[in-house]
GUVEXBA-836303 format. One record per atom (N, C-alpha, C, O): residue in one letter; atom name; x, y, z. Coordinates in Angstrom, 2 decimals. Layout:
<pts>
A;CA;X;Y;Z
...
</pts>
This chain:
<pts>
M;N;-45.84;25.27;51.82
M;CA;-46.24;24.22;52.60
M;C;-47.66;23.85;51.81
M;O;-48.49;24.66;51.39
L;N;-47.70;22.46;51.74
L;CA;-49.13;21.82;51.36
L;C;-49.88;21.66;52.21
L;O;-49.67;20.66;52.89
E;N;-50.81;22.34;52.50
E;CA;-51.73;22.38;53.33
E;C;-52.81;21.34;53.27
E;O;-53.36;20.99;54.31
W;N;-53.16;20.78;52.00
W;CA;-53.89;19.76;51.77
W;C;-53.39;18.37;52.20
W;O;-54.21;17.48;52.43
L;N;-51.82;18.11;52.32
L;CA;-51.30;17.20;52.61
L;C;-51.25;17.22;54.22
L;O;-51.40;16.13;54.78
K;N;-51.07;18.25;54.93
K;CA;-51.21;18.35;56.48
K;C;-52.59;17.85;56.76
K;O;-52.78;17.02;57.65
T;N;-53.61;18.35;55.99
T;CA;-55.04;17.80;56.25
T;C;-55.26;16.25;56.27
T;O;-55.86;15.62;57.14
I;N;-54.73;15.80;55.22
I;CA;-54.77;14.28;55.05
I;C;-53.94;13.47;56.12
I;O;-54.47;12.60;56.81
L;N;-52.61;13.81;56.22
L;CA;-51.65;13.37;57.20
L;C;-52.02;13.44;58.66
L;O;-51.78;12.48;59.39
G;N;-52.53;14.45;59.07
G;CA;-52.80;14.80;60.44
G;C;-51.53;14.82;61.25
G;O;-50.73;15.69;60.91
D;N;-51.19;14.04;62.23
D;CA;-50.22;13.96;63.16
D;C;-48.88;13.25;62.46
D;O;-47.73;13.41;62.88
A;N;-49.17;12.62;61.55
A;CA;-48.22;11.99;60.64
A;C;-47.05;13.02;59.79
A;O;-45.88;12.80;59.48
Y;N;-47.92;14.16;59.60
Y;CA;-47.26;15.09;58.68
Y;C;-45.92;15.79;59.13
Y;O;-45.82;16.31;60.24
T;N;-44.91;15.78;58.24
T;CA;-43.67;16.49;58.77
T;C;-43.23;17.24;57.48
T;O;-43.55;16.93;56.33
D;N;-42.36;18.37;57.91
D;CA;-41.76;19.00;56.94
D;C;-41.10;18.37;55.74
D;O;-41.12;18.81;54.59
D;N;-40.40;17.06;56.24
D;CA;-39.62;16.32;55.44
D;C;-40.57;15.68;54.38
D;O;-40.27;15.66;53.19
I;N;-41.75;15.16;54.86
I;CA;-42.69;14.53;54.04
I;C;-43.37;15.76;53.04
I;O;-43.69;15.45;51.89
D;N;-43.54;16.91;53.43
D;CA;-44.01;17.93;52.61
D;C;-42.97;18.27;51.48
D;O;-43.32;18.42;50.31
K;N;-41.72;18.36;51.91
K;CA;-40.40;18.61;50.68
K;C;-40.43;17.58;49.61
K;O;-40.40;17.89;48.42
K;N;-40.50;16.29;50.04
K;CA;-40.42;15.23;49.23
K;C;-41.64;15.12;48.13
K;O;-41.42;14.88;46.94
V;N;-42.97;15.34;48.70
V;CA;-44.03;15.45;48.00
V;C;-43.93;16.53;46.97
V;O;-44.23;16.29;45.80
S;N;-43.53;17.67;47.34
S;CA;-43.30;18.76;46.52
S;C;-42.48;18.45;45.44
S;O;-42.86;18.62;44.28
D;N;-41.25;17.95;45.77
D;CA;-40.33;17.57;44.78
D;C;-40.76;16.59;43.80
D;O;-40.33;16.60;42.64
E;N;-41.59;15.73;44.22
E;CA;-41.98;14.80;43.33
E;C;-43.07;15.28;42.40
E;O;-43.12;14.86;41.25
I;N;-43.92;16.15;42.87
I;CA;-45.10;16.55;42.08
I;C;-44.44;17.45;41.06
I;O;-44.94;17.46;39.94
G;N;-43.40;18.20;41.30
G;CA;-42.65;18.97;40.18
G;C;-41.95;18.13;39.25
G;O;-41.69;18.68;38.18
K;N;-41.57;16.87;39.41
K;CA;-41.18;16.22;38.35
K;C;-42.29;15.78;37.30
K;O;-41.93;15.52;36.15
G;N;-43.52;15.71;37.63
G;CA;-44.49;14.98;36.91
G;C;-45.61;16.17;36.18
G;O;-46.42;16.00;35.27
F;N;-45.30;17.31;36.91
F;CA;-46.49;18.40;36.35
F;C;-45.82;19.53;36.08
F;O;-44.60;19.60;36.26
V;N;-46.51;20.51;35.64
V;CA;-46.01;21.83;35.25
V;C;-46.91;23.01;36.10
V;O;-48.12;22.89;36.30
S;N;-46.23;24.00;36.48
S;CA;-47.15;25.10;37.21
S;C;-48.31;25.36;36.40
S;O;-48.42;24.84;35.29
R;N;-49.29;26.21;36.95
R;CA;-50.49;26.65;36.42
R;C;-49.92;27.93;35.62
R;O;-50.60;28.39;34.70
A;N;-48.86;28.41;35.90
A;CA;-48.73;29.75;35.18
A;C;-47.70;29.30;33.89
A;O;-47.79;29.92;32.83
D;N;-46.84;28.32;34.03
D;CA;-46.01;27.83;32.74
D;C;-47.07;27.17;31.84
D;O;-46.94;27.25;30.62
F;N;-48.21;26.49;32.43
F;CA;-49.21;25.92;31.56
F;C;-50.02;26.89;30.88
F;O;-50.27;26.68;29.69
N;N;-50.50;28.00;31.47
N;CA;-51.18;29.02;30.87
N;C;-50.32;29.97;29.90
N;O;-50.89;30.61;29.01
A;N;-49.06;30.02;30.08
A;CA;-48.03;30.77;29.26
A;C;-47.81;29.98;27.83
A;O;-47.64;30.50;26.73
A;N;-47.87;28.60;28.15
A;CA;-47.68;27.84;26.88
A;C;-49.02;27.73;26.03
A;O;-49.06;27.63;24.80
N;N;-50.10;27.78;26.89
N;CA;-51.59;27.70;26.06
N;C;-51.90;28.97;25.48
N;O;-52.69;29.02;24.54
E;N;-51.27;30.18;26.02
E;CA;-51.44;31.63;25.29
E;C;-50.52;31.43;24.13
E;O;-50.96;31.60;22.99
A;N;-49.33;31.10;24.32
A;CA;-48.46;31.00;23.01
A;C;-49.25;29.96;21.89
A;O;-49.29;30.28;20.70
K;N;-49.75;28.93;22.29
K;CA;-50.19;27.91;21.27
K;C;-51.41;28.81;20.53
K;O;-51.52;28.81;19.30
K;N;-52.25;29.51;21.33
K;CA;-53.38;30.22;20.63
K;C;-52.89;31.30;19.95
K;O;-53.62;31.68;19.04
T;N;-51.86;31.93;20.11
T;CA;-51.09;33.07;19.13
T;C;-50.71;32.44;18.11
T;O;-50.97;32.97;17.03
L;N;-50.01;31.14;18.10
L;CA;-49.58;30.60;16.89
L;C;-50.66;30.03;16.05
L;O;-50.58;30.06;14.82
E;N;-51.68;29.49;16.68
E;CA;-52.90;29.07;15.78
E;C;-53.60;30.21;15.09
E;O;-54.18;30.06;14.02
G;N;-53.50;31.49;15.81
G;CA;-54.05;32.64;15.01
G;C;-53.14;32.97;13.84
G;O;-53.67;33.08;12.73
Q;N;-51.70;33.16;13.98
Q;CA;-50.95;33.26;12.93
Q;C;-51.19;32.27;11.80
Q;O;-51.31;32.64;10.63
I;N;-51.25;31.13;12.15
I;CA;-51.61;30.11;11.03
I;C;-52.73;30.41;10.52
I;O;-52.78;30.23;9.30
A;N;-53.76;30.84;11.06
A;CA;-55.18;31.05;10.29
A;C;-55.04;32.43;9.58
A;O;-55.82;32.74;8.67
E;N;-54.29;33.06;9.90
E;CA;-53.97;34.35;9.20
E;C;-53.22;34.04;7.74
E;O;-53.53;34.64;6.71
R;N;-52.28;33.12;7.80
R;CA;-51.57;32.63;6.64
R;C;-52.56;31.83;5.74
R;O;-52.59;31.91;4.51
D;N;-53.29;31.13;6.41
D;CA;-54.42;30.48;5.43
D;C;-55.25;31.48;4.65
D;O;-55.55;31.29;3.47
K;N;-55.60;32.51;5.33
K;CA;-56.33;33.63;4.62
K;C;-55.53;34.28;3.38
K;O;-56.04;34.61;2.31
Q;N;-54.18;34.39;3.74
Q;CA;-53.18;34.95;2.93
Q;C;-53.24;34.12;1.56
Q;O;-53.40;34.55;0.42
I;N;-53.08;32.83;1.99
I;CA;-52.74;31.75;0.78
I;C;-54.11;31.91;-0.03
I;O;-54.08;32.09;-1.25
K;N;-55.23;31.84;0.62
K;CA;-56.64;31.77;-0.24
K;C;-56.56;33.07;-1.20
K;O;-56.86;32.95;-2.39
S;N;-56.13;34.40;-0.61
S;CA;-56.14;35.53;-1.34
S;C;-55.16;35.26;-2.52
S;O;-55.52;35.67;-3.62
F;N;-54.07;34.69;-2.42
F;CA;-53.11;34.42;-3.45
F;C;-53.73;33.40;-4.49
F;O;-53.48;33.46;-5.69
E;N;-54.40;32.64;-4.04
E;CA;-55.06;31.60;-5.04
E;C;-55.91;32.37;-5.98
E;O;-55.80;32.13;-7.18
K;N;-56.87;33.40;-5.50
K;CA;-57.51;34.18;-6.33
K;C;-56.80;34.98;-7.43
K;O;-57.30;35.25;-8.52
L;N;-55.46;35.37;-6.96
L;CA;-54.71;36.51;-7.81
L;C;-53.85;35.51;-8.76
L;O;-53.31;35.96;-9.77
A;N;-53.74;34.16;-8.39
A;CA;-52.67;33.34;-9.34
A;C;-53.20;33.37;-10.79
A;O;-52.42;33.71;-11.68
G;N;-54.29;33.09;-11.07
G;CA;-54.91;33.20;-12.56
G;C;-54.05;31.92;-13.25
G;O;-54.10;30.75;-12.88
D;N;-53.34;32.40;-14.20
D;CA;-52.51;31.58;-14.97
D;C;-50.87;31.63;-14.88
D;O;-50.07;31.06;-15.63
N;N;-50.60;32.49;-13.75
N;CA;-49.02;32.86;-13.76
N;C;-48.52;31.58;-13.01
N;O;-48.70;31.41;-11.80
E;N;-47.95;30.79;-13.74
E;CA;-47.05;29.63;-13.13
E;C;-46.24;29.68;-11.97
E;O;-46.22;28.82;-11.10
Q;N;-45.45;30.94;-12.01
Q;CA;-44.65;31.26;-10.81
Q;C;-45.37;31.45;-9.90
Q;O;-45.07;30.80;-8.89
L;N;-46.52;32.30;-9.79
L;CA;-47.21;32.60;-8.52
L;C;-47.67;31.26;-7.91
L;O;-47.40;31.00;-6.74
K;N;-48.37;30.39;-8.70
K;CA;-48.66;28.97;-8.52
K;C;-47.78;28.31;-7.81
K;O;-48.15;27.78;-6.76
T;N;-46.45;28.21;-8.24
T;CA;-45.40;27.38;-7.54
T;C;-45.08;28.11;-6.07
T;O;-44.86;27.44;-5.06
Q;N;-45.08;29.33;-6.07
Q;CA;-44.94;29.94;-4.86
Q;C;-46.04;29.69;-3.89
Q;O;-45.85;29.49;-2.69
L;N;-47.07;29.71;-4.41
L;CA;-48.43;29.45;-3.44
L;C;-48.37;27.83;-3.04
L;O;-48.65;27.51;-1.89
S;N;-48.07;27.06;-3.81
S;CA;-47.75;25.63;-3.39
S;C;-46.64;25.45;-2.40
S;O;-46.73;24.61;-1.50
Q;N;-45.46;26.32;-2.57
Q;CA;-44.53;26.34;-1.46
Q;C;-45.14;26.91;-0.28
Q;O;-44.82;26.36;0.77
A;N;-45.97;27.93;-0.19
A;CA;-46.42;28.44;0.90
A;C;-47.39;27.70;1.61
A;O;-47.50;27.75;2.84
Q;N;-48.14;26.96;0.84
Q;CA;-49.09;25.84;1.49
Q;C;-48.45;24.69;1.98
Q;O;-48.92;24.09;2.95
E;N;-47.41;24.30;1.39
E;CA;-46.73;23.06;2.24
E;C;-46.01;23.67;3.45
E;O;-45.91;22.99;4.48
A;N;-45.53;24.82;3.39
A;CA;-44.99;25.18;4.64
A;C;-46.13;25.35;5.65
A;O;-45.96;24.93;6.80
N;N;-47.20;25.90;5.33
N;CA;-48.05;25.89;6.31
N;C;-48.85;24.81;7.06
N;O;-49.48;24.86;8.12
K;N;-48.59;23.65;6.00
K;CA;-49.17;22.32;6.45
K;C;-47.88;22.01;7.52
K;O;-48.18;21.60;8.64
T;N;-46.82;22.15;7.26
T;CA;-45.66;21.62;8.03
T;C;-45.84;22.27;9.49
T;O;-45.75;21.66;10.56
A;N;-46.10;23.57;9.34
A;CA;-46.29;24.42;10.45
A;C;-47.54;24.09;11.49
A;O;-47.49;24.22;12.72
K;N;-48.63;23.64;10.76
K;CA;-49.83;23.09;11.53
K;C;-49.37;21.71;12.12
K;O;-49.60;21.52;13.32
A;N;-48.77;20.76;11.42
A;CA;-48.29;19.69;11.89
A;C;-47.42;19.46;13.13
A;O;-47.60;18.60;14.00
E;N;-46.43;20.42;13.07
E;CA;-45.81;20.78;14.24
E;C;-46.50;21.33;15.29
E;O;-46.16;20.91;16.40
L;N;-47.54;22.30;15.24
L;CA;-48.39;22.76;16.34
L;C;-49.04;21.61;16.96
L;O;-49.05;21.46;18.18
T;N;-49.63;20.74;16.09
T;CA;-50.35;19.74;16.76
T;C;-49.64;18.66;17.44
T;O;-50.21;17.99;18.29
V;N;-48.49;18.49;17.11
V;CA;-47.46;17.56;17.72
V;C;-47.24;18.25;19.32
V;O;-47.30;17.55;20.33
N;N;-46.99;19.67;19.34
N;CA;-46.44;20.32;20.49
N;C;-47.74;20.36;21.32
N;O;-47.74;20.86;22.44
</pts>
């Protein structure tokens, strides 16, 4: 029951109005629990990306003149950029 709605509508409140409002609210909003779960997942992914950034920087130091390692590093950097872009879109 939406107690706040009963307070606003007073005697005009009905269970049918409560149900209709609840149904419409559900269409445009997510529950707090779903939002918090998605937010935690986002934080976890951001942490993983930060860890990959650190790994890539350590690869850069080790690369020296090794052309193959530089190529792999470049590919890893591109994959990381793509992952970051997808994260910011979501």
